[in-house]
DSSP file (Angstrom, degrees, kcal/mol; ACC not computed):
  #  RESIDUE AA STRUCTURE BP1 BP2  ACC     N-H-->O    O-->H-N    N-H-->O    O-->H-N    TCO  KAPPA ALPHA  PHI   PSI    X-CA   Y-CA   Z-CA
    1    1 A M     >        0   0    0      0, 0.0     4,-1.8     0, 0.0     5,-0.1   0.000 360.0 360.0 360.0 -39.2    6.9    8.5  -10.6
    2    2 A E  H  >  +     0   0    0      1,-0.2     4,-2.3     2,-0.2     5,-0.2   0.887 360.0  55.4 -62.6 -38.7    9.8    9.0   -8.2
    3    3 A G  H  > S+     0   0    0      1,-0.2     4,-2.4     2,-0.2    -1,-0.2   0.865 104.9  53.2 -61.5 -37.1   12.1    8.2  -11.1
    4    4 A N  H  > S+     0   0    0      2,-0.2     4,-2.6     1,-0.2    -1,-0.2   0.903 108.8  48.3 -64.9 -41.8   10.5   11.0  -13.1
    5    5 A K  H  X S+     0   0    0     -4,-1.8     4,-2.6     2,-0.2    -2,-0.2   0.913 113.1  47.6 -65.9 -42.5   11.1   13.5  -10.3
    6    6 A L  H  X S+     0   0    0     -4,-2.3     4,-2.7     2,-0.2    -2,-0.2   0.901 112.6  49.4 -65.0 -39.5   14.7   12.5   -9.9
    7    7 A T  H  X S+     0   0    0     -4,-2.4     4,-2.6    46,-0.2    -2,-0.2   0.924 111.6  48.5 -64.9 -44.5   15.3   12.7  -13.6
    8    8 A L  H  X S+     0   0    0     -4,-2.6     4,-2.5     2,-0.2    -2,-0.2   0.920 112.6  48.4 -61.3 -44.0   13.7   16.1  -13.8
    9    9 A H  H  X S+     0   0    0     -4,-2.6     4,-2.5     2,-0.2    -2,-0.2   0.926 113.0  47.8 -61.2 -45.2   15.8   17.3  -10.9
   10   10 A S  H  X S+     0   0    0     -4,-2.7     4,-2.4     1,-0.2    -2,-0.2   0.887 111.4  50.8 -64.0 -38.3   19.0   15.9  -12.5
   11   11 A L  H  X S+     0   0    0     -4,-2.6     4,-2.2     2,-0.2    -1,-0.2   0.906 110.5  48.3 -66.5 -42.1   18.1   17.5  -15.8
   12   12 A K  H  X S+     0   0    0     -4,-2.5     4,-2.4     2,-0.2    -2,-0.2   0.907 111.6  50.8 -63.0 -41.2   17.5   20.9  -14.2
   13   13 A D  H  X S+     0   0    0     -4,-2.5     4,-2.4     1,-0.2    -2,-0.2   0.909 109.2  51.0 -62.8 -41.1   20.9   20.5  -12.4
   14   14 A L  H  X S+     0   0    0     -4,-2.4     4,-2.2     2,-0.2    -2,-0.2   0.897 109.5  49.5 -63.7 -41.5   22.6   19.7  -15.6
   15   15 A V  H  X S+     0   0    0     -4,-2.2     4,-2.2     2,-0.2    -1,-0.2   0.918 111.1  50.4 -64.2 -42.4   21.1   22.8  -17.4
   16   16 A G  H  X S+     0   0    0     -4,-2.4     4,-2.1     1,-0.2    -2,-0.2   0.904 110.2  49.2 -61.5 -41.6   22.3   24.9  -14.4
   17   17 A K  H  X S+     0   0    0     -4,-2.4     4,-2.4     1,-0.2    -1,-0.2   0.882 108.9  53.4 -66.2 -37.5   25.8   23.4  -14.6
   18   18 A T  H  X S+     0   0    0     -4,-2.2     4,-2.4     1,-0.2    -1,-0.2   0.920 108.9  48.9 -62.2 -42.3   25.9   24.1  -18.4
   19   19 A W  H  X S+     0   0    0     -4,-2.2     4,-2.1     2,-0.2    -2,-0.2   0.905 110.0  51.6 -64.3 -41.0   25.0   27.7  -17.8
   20   20 A E  H  X S+     0   0    0     -4,-2.1     4,-2.2     2,-0.2    -2,-0.2   0.916 110.5  48.1 -61.8 -43.7   27.7   28.0  -15.1
   21   21 A I  H  X S+     0   0    0     -4,-2.4     4,-2.8     1,-0.2     5,-0.2   0.913 109.5  53.8 -61.9 -42.8   30.3   26.6  -17.5
   22   22 A E  H  X S+     0   0    0     -4,-2.4     4,-2.3     1,-0.2    -1,-0.2   0.907 108.9  48.7 -59.9 -41.3   29.1   29.0  -20.2
   23   23 A E  H  X S+     0   0    0     -4,-2.1     4,-1.6     2,-0.2    -1,-0.2   0.912 111.8  48.2 -65.1 -42.7   29.6   31.9  -17.8
   24   24 A V  H  < S+     0   0    0     -4,-2.2    -2,-0.2     1,-0.2    -1,-0.2   0.916 113.7  47.1 -64.8 -42.1   33.2   30.8  -16.9
   25   25 A V  H >< S+     0   0    0     -4,-2.8     3,-1.5     1,-0.2    -1,-0.2   0.882 107.6  56.4 -68.0 -37.6   34.1   30.3  -20.5
   26   26 A R  H 3< S+     0   0    0     -4,-2.3    -1,-0.2     1,-0.3    -2,-0.2   0.865 117.1  35.3 -61.4 -35.7   32.7   33.7  -21.5
   27   27 A N  T 3< S+     0   0    0     -4,-1.6    -1,-0.3    -5,-0.1    -2,-0.2  -0.093  91.5 161.7-107.0  32.8   34.9   35.4  -18.9
   28   28 A Y    <   +     0   0    0     -3,-1.5    -3,-0.1     3,-0.1    -4,-0.0  -0.252   2.8 138.9 -65.0 138.5   37.8   33.0  -19.4
   29   29 A G    >   -     0   0    0     -5,-0.1     3,-1.5     1,-0.0     4,-0.4  -0.938  67.4 -85.9-161.8 172.1   41.3   34.0  -18.3
   30   30 A P  G >  S+     0   0    0      0, 0.0     3,-0.9     0, 0.0    -2,-0.0   0.829 125.8  56.5 -58.3 -31.2   44.2   32.3  -16.5
   31   31 A E  G 3  S+     0   0    0      1,-0.2     4,-0.3     2,-0.1    -3,-0.1   0.683 102.7  55.2 -75.1 -16.7   42.7   33.0  -13.1
   32   32 A T  G <> S+     0   0    0     -3,-1.5     4,-2.5     1,-0.2    -1,-0.2   0.440  78.7  97.3 -94.2   0.2   39.4   31.2  -14.0
   33   33 A Q  H <> S+     0   0    0     -3,-0.9     4,-2.3    -4,-0.4     5,-0.2   0.916  84.5  45.9 -55.9 -49.0   41.2   28.0  -15.0
   34   34 A P  H  > S+     0   0    0      0, 0.0     4,-2.4     0, 0.0    -1,-0.2   0.894 112.8  51.0 -62.8 -37.9   40.6   26.3  -11.6
   35   35 A A  H  > S+     0   0    0     -4,-0.3     4,-2.6     2,-0.2    -2,-0.2   0.898 110.2  49.6 -65.8 -39.4   36.9   27.4  -11.6
   36   36 A L  H  X S+     0   0    0     -4,-2.5     4,-2.5     2,-0.2    -1,-0.2   0.920 110.8  49.4 -64.9 -43.6   36.4   26.0  -15.1
   37   37 A Q  H  X S+     0   0    0     -4,-2.3     4,-2.1    -5,-0.2    -2,-0.2   0.913 112.0  48.8 -62.5 -41.4   38.0   22.7  -14.0
   38   38 A E  H  X S+     0   0    0     -4,-2.4     4,-2.3     1,-0.2    -2,-0.2   0.931 112.0  47.9 -62.7 -45.5   35.7   22.5  -11.0
   39   39 A R  H  X S+     0   0    0     -4,-2.6     4,-2.3     1,-0.2    -2,-0.2   0.868 110.1  52.9 -64.3 -36.2   32.6   23.3  -13.1
   40   40 A M  H  X S+     0   0    0     -4,-2.5     4,-2.5     2,-0.2    -1,-0.2   0.899 109.4  48.4 -66.2 -40.1   33.6   20.7  -15.6
   41   41 A M  H  X S+     0   0    0     -4,-2.1     4,-2.3     2,-0.2    -2,-0.2   0.900 112.0  49.3 -66.7 -40.1   33.9   18.0  -12.9
   42   42 A Q  H  X S+     0   0    0     -4,-2.3     4,-2.2     2,-0.2    -2,-0.2   0.892 110.7  51.2 -63.6 -38.5   30.5   19.1  -11.5
   43   43 A Y  H  X S+     0   0    0     -4,-2.3     4,-2.4     2,-0.2    -2,-0.2   0.927 109.2  49.4 -63.5 -45.9   29.1   18.8  -15.0
   44   44 A I  H  X S+     0   0    0     -4,-2.5     4,-2.2     1,-0.2    -2,-0.2   0.902 111.6  49.4 -61.1 -41.3   30.5   15.3  -15.4
   45   45 A N  H  X S+     0   0    0     -4,-2.3     4,-2.3     2,-0.2    -1,-0.2   0.883 109.7  51.7 -64.8 -37.6   29.1   14.3  -12.1
   46   46 A S  H  X S+     0   0    0     -4,-2.2     4,-2.5     2,-0.2    -2,-0.2   0.895 109.1  50.0 -66.0 -39.6   25.7   15.7  -13.1
   47   47 A V  H  X S+     0   0    0     -4,-2.4     4,-2.4     2,-0.2    -2,-0.2   0.919 111.1  49.1 -64.4 -42.7   25.7   13.8  -16.3
   48   48 A A  H  X S+     0   0    0     -4,-2.2     4,-1.9     2,-0.2    -2,-0.2   0.901 111.6  49.4 -63.3 -40.4   26.5   10.6  -14.4
   49   49 A E  H  X S+     0   0    0     -4,-2.3     4,-1.5     2,-0.2    -2,-0.2   0.898 111.0  49.6 -65.0 -40.7   23.7   11.3  -12.0
   50   50 A L  H  X S+     0   0    0     -4,-2.5     4,-0.9     1,-0.2    -2,-0.2   0.909 108.4  53.0 -64.5 -41.4   21.3   11.9  -14.8
   51   51 A R  H >< S+     0   0    0     -4,-2.4     3,-0.6     1,-0.2    -1,-0.2   0.895 107.4  52.6 -60.4 -40.3   22.4    8.6  -16.5
   52   52 A N  H >< S+     0   0    0     -4,-1.9     3,-0.6     1,-0.2    -1,-0.2   0.843 111.1  46.7 -64.3 -33.9   21.7    6.8  -13.2
   53   53 A H  H 3< S+     0   0    0     -4,-1.5     3,-0.3     1,-0.2   -46,-0.2   0.558 106.7  58.3 -86.7  -8.8   18.1    8.2  -13.0
   54   54 A T  T X<  +     0   0    0     -4,-0.9     3,-1.8    -3,-0.6    -1,-0.2   0.200  65.3 109.4-108.5  18.0   17.2    7.5  -16.6
   55   55 A A  G X  S+     0   0    0     -3,-0.6     3,-1.4     1,-0.3     4,-0.2   0.839  75.2  61.0 -59.4 -33.0   17.7    3.7  -16.7
   56   56 A F  G 3  S+     0   0    0     -3,-0.3     3,-0.3     1,-0.3    -1,-0.3   0.601  98.9  58.8 -71.9  -9.0   13.9    3.3  -17.0
   57   57 A L  G X  S+     0   0    0     -3,-1.8     3,-1.5     1,-0.2    -1,-0.3   0.378  73.3 100.9 -98.1   3.0   14.0    5.3  -20.3
   58   58 A E  T <  S+     0   0    0     -3,-1.4    -1,-0.2     1,-0.3    -2,-0.1   0.840  82.5  48.0 -59.4 -35.2   16.4    2.9  -22.1
   59   59 A D  T 3  S+     0   0    0     -3,-0.3     2,-0.4    -4,-0.2    -1,-0.3   0.477  85.5 109.6 -86.7  -2.0   13.6    1.2  -24.0
   60   60 A V    <   -     0   0    0     -3,-1.5     2,-0.5     2,-0.0    -3,-0.0  -0.619  49.5-169.1 -78.0 126.0   12.0    4.4  -25.1
   61   61 A R        -     0   0    0     -2,-0.4    -2,-0.1     2,-0.0    -3,-0.0  -0.971   7.1-158.8-119.0 127.8   12.5    5.1  -28.8
   62   62 A V        -     0   0    0     -2,-0.5     5,-0.0     2,-0.0     2,-0.0  -0.912  27.8-114.4-106.4 126.4   11.6    8.4  -30.4
   63   63 A P     >  -     0   0    0      0, 0.0     4,-1.7     0, 0.0     3,-0.5  -0.333  16.4-136.6 -61.1 135.9   11.0    8.4  -34.1
   64   64 A M  H  > S+     0   0    0      1,-0.2     4,-2.3     2,-0.2     5,-0.2   0.867 103.6  57.1 -62.2 -37.8   13.6   10.4  -36.0
   65   65 A D  H  > S+     0   0    0      1,-0.2     4,-2.1     2,-0.2    -1,-0.2   0.826 104.6  53.1 -65.6 -28.7   10.9   12.0  -38.2
   66   66 A M  H  > S+     0   0    0     -3,-0.5     4,-2.6     2,-0.2    -1,-0.2   0.914 108.6  49.2 -69.1 -41.9    9.2   13.3  -35.1
   67   67 A L  H  X S+     0   0    0     -4,-1.7     4,-2.4     1,-0.2    -2,-0.2   0.904 111.9  48.3 -63.1 -40.4   12.4   14.9  -33.9
   68   68 A Q  H  X S+     0   0    0     -4,-2.3     4,-1.6     2,-0.2    -1,-0.2   0.909 110.9  51.6 -64.6 -42.1   13.0   16.5  -37.3
   69   69 A Y  H  <>S+     0   0    0     -4,-2.1     5,-2.3     1,-0.2    -2,-0.2   0.926 113.6  43.6 -60.1 -46.0    9.4   17.8  -37.3
   70   70 A L  H ><5S+     0   0    0     -4,-2.6     3,-1.6     1,-0.2    -1,-0.2   0.868 109.8  56.3 -67.6 -36.7    9.8   19.3  -33.8
   71   71 A D  H 3<5S+     0   0    0     -4,-2.4    -1,-0.2     1,-0.3    -2,-0.2   0.813 103.1  55.7 -65.0 -29.5   13.2   20.7  -34.7
   72   72 A E  T 3<5S-     0   0    0     -4,-1.6    -1,-0.3    -5,-0.1    -2,-0.2   0.375 131.0 -94.3 -84.5   4.7   11.6   22.5  -37.6
   73   73 A G  T < 5S+     0   0    0     -3,-1.6    -3,-0.2     1,-0.2    -2,-0.2   0.584  73.9 151.7  97.5  11.4    9.2   24.2  -35.2
   74   74 A G      < -     0   0    0     -5,-2.3     2,-0.4    -6,-0.2    -1,-0.2  -0.266  46.1-111.7 -74.2 163.5    6.3   21.8  -35.5
   75   75 A N     >  -     0   0    0      1,-0.1     4,-2.5    -2,-0.0     5,-0.2  -0.783  13.1-137.3 -97.4 137.2    3.8   21.1  -32.7
   76   76 A V  H  > S+     0   0    0     -2,-0.4     4,-2.5     1,-0.2     5,-0.2   0.902 105.4  49.3 -60.5 -43.0    3.7   17.8  -31.0
   77   77 A N  H  > S+     0   0    0      1,-0.2     4,-2.3     2,-0.2    -1,-0.2   0.891 111.6  48.8 -65.6 -38.8   -0.1   17.6  -31.0
   78   78 A Q  H  > S+     0   0    0      2,-0.2     4,-2.5     1,-0.2    -1,-0.2   0.902 110.7  51.2 -67.6 -40.0   -0.2   18.5  -34.7
   79   79 A Y  H  X S+     0   0    0     -4,-2.5     4,-2.5     2,-0.2    -2,-0.2   0.936 110.4  49.2 -60.6 -46.1    2.4   15.8  -35.4
   80   80 A T  H  X S+     0   0    0     -4,-2.5     4,-2.4     1,-0.2    -2,-0.2   0.914 110.7  49.9 -61.2 -43.1    0.4   13.2  -33.5
   81   81 A A  H  X S+     0   0    0     -4,-2.3     4,-2.2     1,-0.2    -1,-0.2   0.911 111.4  48.7 -61.4 -42.8   -2.8   14.1  -35.4
   82   82 A E  H  X S+     0   0    0     -4,-2.5     4,-2.3     2,-0.2    -2,-0.2   0.888 110.3  51.1 -65.6 -38.7   -1.0   13.9  -38.8
   83   83 A V  H  X S+     0   0    0     -4,-2.5     4,-2.6     2,-0.2    -2,-0.2   0.921 110.7  48.6 -64.2 -43.4    0.5   10.5  -37.8
   84   84 A F  H  X S+     0   0    0     -4,-2.4     4,-2.5     2,-0.2    -2,-0.2   0.894 110.7  50.8 -64.1 -38.9   -2.9    9.2  -36.9
   85   85 A K  H  X S+     0   0    0     -4,-2.2     4,-2.5     2,-0.2    -1,-0.2   0.921 111.5  47.9 -63.3 -42.9   -4.4   10.5  -40.1
   86   86 A A  H  X S+     0   0    0     -4,-2.3     4,-2.6     2,-0.2    -2,-0.2   0.906 112.2  49.6 -65.2 -41.2   -1.7    8.8  -42.1
   87   87 A C  H  X S+     0   0    0     -4,-2.6     4,-2.7     2,-0.2    -2,-0.2   0.911 111.3  48.7 -63.2 -42.2   -2.2    5.5  -40.2
   88   88 A D  H  X S+     0   0    0     -4,-2.5     4,-2.5     2,-0.2    -2,-0.2   0.916 111.5  49.9 -63.7 -42.9   -5.9    5.7  -40.8
   89   89 A R  H  X S+     0   0    0     -4,-2.5     4,-2.0     2,-0.2    -2,-0.2   0.923 113.5  45.7 -61.4 -45.1   -5.3    6.3  -44.5
   90   90 A D  H  X S+     0   0    0     -4,-2.6     4,-2.4     1,-0.2    -2,-0.2   0.882 111.8  52.6 -65.7 -38.0   -2.9    3.3  -44.7
   91   91 A N  H  X S+     0   0    0     -4,-2.7     4,-2.6     2,-0.2    -2,-0.2   0.901 108.6  49.6 -64.8 -40.9   -5.4    1.2  -42.7
   92   92 A Q  H  X S+     0   0    0     -4,-2.5     4,-2.2     2,-0.2    -1,-0.2   0.893 110.8  50.3 -65.6 -38.3   -8.2    2.0  -45.1
   93   93 A A  H  X S+     0   0    0     -4,-2.0     4,-1.9     2,-0.2    -2,-0.2   0.918 112.2  47.3 -64.8 -42.6   -6.0    1.1  -48.1
   94   94 A S  H  X S+     0   0    0     -4,-2.4     4,-2.5     2,-0.2    -2,-0.2   0.900 110.1  53.0 -64.1 -41.4   -5.1   -2.2  -46.5
   95   95 A K  H  X S+     0   0    0     -4,-2.6     4,-2.6     1,-0.2    -2,-0.2   0.905 107.9  51.3 -60.3 -42.4   -8.7   -2.8  -45.7
   96   96 A G  H  X S+     0   0    0     -4,-2.2     4,-2.2     1,-0.2    -1,-0.2   0.895 109.9  49.3 -62.4 -39.9   -9.5   -2.2  -49.4
   97   97 A K  H  X S+     0   0    0     -4,-1.9     4,-2.5     2,-0.2    -2,-0.2   0.911 111.1  49.3 -66.8 -41.5   -6.9   -4.7  -50.5
   98   98 A V  H  X S+     0   0    0     -4,-2.5     4,-2.6     1,-0.2    -2,-0.2   0.920 111.6  48.9 -62.7 -43.4   -8.1   -7.3  -48.0
   99   99 A E  H  X S+     0   0    0     -4,-2.6     4,-2.4     2,-0.2    -1,-0.2   0.881 110.4  51.4 -64.9 -37.2  -11.7   -6.9  -49.3
  100  100 A A  H  X S+     0   0    0     -4,-2.2     4,-2.4     2,-0.2    -2,-0.2   0.917 111.3  46.7 -65.2 -42.8  -10.5   -7.1  -52.9
  101  101 A V  H  X S+     0   0    0     -4,-2.5     4,-2.8     2,-0.2    -2,-0.2   0.912 112.8  50.0 -65.7 -41.0   -8.6  -10.4  -52.2
  102  102 A Q  H  X S+     0   0    0     -4,-2.6     4,-2.9     2,-0.2    -2,-0.2   0.906 110.2  50.9 -62.3 -40.5  -11.7  -11.7  -50.3
  103  103 A C  H  X S+     0   0    0     -4,-2.4     4,-2.4     2,-0.2    -2,-0.2   0.915 111.0  47.9 -63.1 -43.8  -13.9  -10.8  -53.2
  104  104 A L  H  X S+     0   0    0     -4,-2.4     4,-2.7     2,-0.2    -2,-0.2   0.926 112.6  48.9 -63.1 -44.3  -11.5  -12.6  -55.6
  105  105 A W  H  X S+     0   0    0     -4,-2.8     4,-2.7     2,-0.2     5,-0.2   0.934 111.6  49.6 -60.0 -46.6  -11.5  -15.7  -53.4
  106  106 A D  H  X S+     0   0    0     -4,-2.9     4,-2.6     1,-0.2    -1,-0.2   0.909 112.1  48.6 -58.3 -42.8  -15.3  -15.6  -53.2
  107  107 A S  H  X S+     0   0    0     -4,-2.4     4,-2.3     2,-0.2    -2,-0.2   0.910 112.0  47.6 -65.8 -42.8  -15.5  -15.3  -56.9
  108  108 A V  H  X S+     0   0    0     -4,-2.7     4,-2.4     2,-0.2    -2,-0.2   0.924 114.8  45.9 -64.7 -43.9  -13.1  -18.2  -57.5
  109  109 A V  H  X S+     0   0    0     -4,-2.7     4,-2.7     2,-0.2    -2,-0.2   0.898 112.3  50.8 -67.5 -39.5  -14.9  -20.4  -55.0
  110  110 A A  H  X S+     0   0    0     -4,-2.6     4,-2.1    -5,-0.2    -1,-0.2   0.914 111.7  47.8 -63.0 -41.8  -18.3  -19.5  -56.4
  111  111 A R  H  X S+     0   0    0     -4,-2.3     4,-2.9     2,-0.2     5,-0.3   0.904 112.2  49.2 -65.0 -40.9  -17.1  -20.3  -59.9
  112  112 A M  H  X S+     0   0    0     -4,-2.4     4,-2.9     1,-0.2     8,-0.4   0.899 109.2  53.0 -64.5 -40.2  -15.6  -23.6  -58.7
  113  113 A E  H  < S+     0   0    0     -4,-2.7    -2,-0.2     1,-0.2    -1,-0.2   0.887 115.5  41.1 -60.3 -40.3  -18.9  -24.4  -57.0
  114  114 A A  H  < S+     0   0    0     -4,-2.1    -2,-0.2    -5,-0.2    -1,-0.2   0.905 127.0  29.9 -77.3 -42.0  -20.8  -23.8  -60.2
  115  115 A D  H  < S+     0   0    0     -4,-2.9    -3,-0.2     1,-0.2    -2,-0.2   0.787 133.5  24.3 -91.5 -29.5  -18.4  -25.5  -62.6
  116  116 A M     X  +     0   0    0     -4,-2.9     4,-2.4    -5,-0.3    -1,-0.2  -0.606  62.1 167.4-137.6  73.6  -16.8  -28.2  -60.4
  117  117 A P  H  > S+     0   0    0      0, 0.0     4,-2.3     0, 0.0     5,-0.1   0.841  79.5  53.3 -61.7 -33.4  -19.2  -29.1  -57.6
  118  118 A E  H  > S+     0   0    0      2,-0.2     4,-2.3     1,-0.2     5,-0.2   0.928 111.1  45.8 -66.7 -43.2  -17.2  -32.3  -56.6
  119  119 A T  H  > S+     0   0    0      2,-0.2     4,-2.6     1,-0.2    -1,-0.2   0.895 112.0  51.9 -64.8 -40.7  -14.0  -30.3  -56.4
  120  120 A A  H  X S+     0   0    0     -4,-2.4     4,-2.5    -8,-0.4    -1,-0.2   0.896 109.7  49.9 -63.1 -40.3  -15.7  -27.6  -54.4
  121  121 A S  H  X S+     0   0    0     -4,-2.3     4,-2.3     2,-0.2    -2,-0.2   0.921 111.3  48.0 -64.0 -43.5  -17.1  -30.2  -52.0
  122  122 A A  H  X S+     0   0    0     -4,-2.3     4,-2.2     1,-0.2    -2,-0.2   0.891 111.9  50.4 -62.8 -39.5  -13.6  -31.7  -51.6
  123  123 A Y  H  X S+     0   0    0     -4,-2.6     4,-2.5     2,-0.2    -2,-0.2   0.909 109.2  51.2 -63.7 -42.9  -12.2  -28.2  -51.0
  124  124 A R  H  X S+     0   0    0     -4,-2.5     4,-2.3     1,-0.2    -2,-0.2   0.918 111.6  47.3 -60.7 -44.6  -14.9  -27.5  -48.3
  125  125 A H  H  X S+     0   0    0     -4,-2.3     4,-2.3     2,-0.2    -1,-0.2   0.867 109.9  53.7 -66.8 -36.4  -14.1  -30.8  -46.5
  126  126 A L  H  X S+     0   0    0     -4,-2.2     4,-1.4     2,-0.2    -2,-0.2   0.936 110.5  46.3 -61.8 -46.8  -10.3  -30.0  -46.7
  127  127 A L  H  <>S+     0   0    0     -4,-2.5     5,-2.5     1,-0.2     4,-0.4   0.924 113.1  49.1 -62.1 -43.6  -10.9  -26.6  -45.1
  128  128 A E  H ><5S+     0   0    0     -4,-2.3     3,-1.0     1,-0.2    -1,-0.2   0.873 107.9  54.4 -65.2 -36.0  -13.1  -28.1  -42.4
  129  129 A S  H 3<5S+     0   0    0     -4,-2.3    -1,-0.2     1,-0.3    -2,-0.2   0.800 108.3  49.6 -69.1 -26.5  -10.6  -30.8  -41.6
  130  130 A R  T 3<5S-     0   0    0     -4,-1.4    -1,-0.3    -3,-0.3    -2,-0.2   0.460 117.3-114.4 -87.8  -2.1   -7.9  -28.2  -41.1
  131  131 A G  T < 5 +     0   0    0     -3,-1.0     2,-0.3    -4,-0.4    -3,-0.2   0.668  68.0 143.7  79.0  15.6  -10.2  -26.3  -38.8
  132  132 A Q      < -     0   0    0     -5,-2.5    -1,-0.3    -6,-0.2     2,-0.1  -0.664  55.5-106.1 -91.4 146.4  -10.4  -23.3  -41.1
  133  133 A A        -     0   0    0     -2,-0.3     2,-0.6    -3,-0.1    -1,-0.1  -0.434  25.3-139.8 -71.7 139.5  -13.6  -21.4  -41.5
  134  134 A V        -     0   0    0     -2,-0.1    -1,-0.1    -6,-0.0   -10,-0.0  -0.888  26.0-114.6 -98.9 126.3  -15.6  -21.9  -44.6
  135  135 A H    >>  -     0   0    0     -2,-0.6     4,-1.9     1,-0.2     3,-0.9  -0.456  26.8-151.9 -62.9 114.2  -17.1  -18.7  -45.9
  136  136 A P  H 3> S+     0   0    0      0, 0.0     4,-0.8     0, 0.0     6,-0.4   0.808  86.6  57.0 -65.7 -32.0  -20.8  -19.4  -45.6
  137  137 A S  H 34 S+     0   0    0      2,-0.1    -2,-0.1     1,-0.1    -3,-0.0   0.760 115.1  36.5 -73.1 -21.4  -22.1  -17.1  -48.4
  138  138 A V  H X4 S+     0   0    0     -3,-0.9     3,-1.1     5,-0.2     5,-0.3   0.914 118.9  39.9 -95.6 -53.3  -20.0  -18.9  -51.0
  139  139 A L  H 3< S+     0   0    0     -4,-1.9    -2,-0.1     1,-0.3    -1,-0.1   0.437 103.0  69.4 -84.3   2.6  -19.8  -22.6  -50.2
  140  140 A S  T 3< S-     0   0    0     -4,-0.8    -1,-0.3    -5,-0.2    -2,-0.1   0.367 117.3-102.9 -96.8   5.7  -23.4  -22.9  -49.1
  141  141 A G  S <  S+     0   0    0     -3,-1.1     2,-0.6     1,-0.0    -2,-0.1   0.290 100.3 101.9  93.5 -11.0  -24.7  -22.3  -52.6
  142  142 A G        +     0   0    0     -6,-0.4    -3,-0.1    -5,-0.0   -32,-0.0  -0.414  53.7 177.8-103.2  57.1  -25.7  -18.7  -52.1
  143  143 A A        -     0   0    0     -2,-0.6     2,-0.2    -5,-0.3    -5,-0.2  -0.308  20.8-134.2 -64.3 140.8  -22.7  -17.1  -53.7
  144  144 A Q        -     0   0    0      1,-0.1   -34,-0.1     2,-0.0    -1,-0.1  -0.539  27.6 -96.5 -89.6 158.5  -22.8  -13.3  -53.8
  145  145 A N    >>  -     0   0    0     -2,-0.2     3,-1.4     1,-0.2     4,-0.8  -0.656  33.4-135.6 -70.2 124.6  -21.9  -11.2  -56.8
  146  146 A P  H >> S+     0   0    0      0, 0.0     4,-0.8     0, 0.0     3,-0.6   0.833 103.1  57.7 -55.0 -34.5  -18.2  -10.3  -56.3
  147  147 A A  H 3> S+     0   0    0      1,-0.2     4,-1.0     2,-0.2     3,-0.4   0.815  96.5  62.9 -68.0 -27.8  -18.9   -6.7  -57.3
  148  148 A S  H <> S+     0   0    0     -3,-1.4     4,-0.8     1,-0.2    -1,-0.2   0.814  96.6  58.7 -67.2 -28.5  -21.5   -6.3  -54.6
  149  149 A L  H << S+     0   0    0     -4,-0.8     3,-0.4    -3,-0.6    -1,-0.2   0.856 103.2  52.2 -67.0 -33.5  -18.8   -6.9  -52.0
  150  150 A L  H  < S+     0   0    0     -4,-0.8    -1,-0.2    -3,-0.4    -2,-0.2   0.783 104.6  56.6 -73.1 -26.0  -16.8   -3.9  -53.2
  151  151 A L  H  < S+     0   0    0     -4,-1.0    -1,-0.2    -3,-0.1    -2,-0.2   0.701  89.9  89.0 -79.3 -18.5  -19.9   -1.7  -52.9
  152  152 A K     <        0   0    0     -4,-0.8    -3,-0.0    -3,-0.4     0, 0.0  -0.516 360.0 360.0 -77.4 146.6  -20.4   -2.4  -49.2
  153  153 A S              0   0    0     -2,-0.2    -1,-0.1     0, 0.0    -4,-0.0   0.373 360.0 360.0-132.5 360.0  -18.5   -0.2  -46.7
């Protein structure tokens, strides 16, 4: 928290120094040369001070698309809401793919159970020997209709 206060103070100081340089440059003349050099040195020192206080921010990464969104006048809260909606949409699509693959696996194992019971038994024992879970609805003889899995939500 102390680092945040120092960073905010340094940032305010840097903005103030920028404004001072802008004023000197706006009224530039040969007599303002020493003042400009002094303000530039103060500005450099302020940047160095800010850099010292922001070491804790080195690992912070801001997405480029968020910066572009904000630069175009977007609202941070609206951006966050849109990102969450997109993540939820992608998550639902991934969930659907996982369920489809599970349904295919269930169907293949059920068919193997019906057509090749010895092979299905060997497969069940192989899975158990590797410590992998055996899907109870399929290998226990009570195979579900693969289409019924897609209808569940």
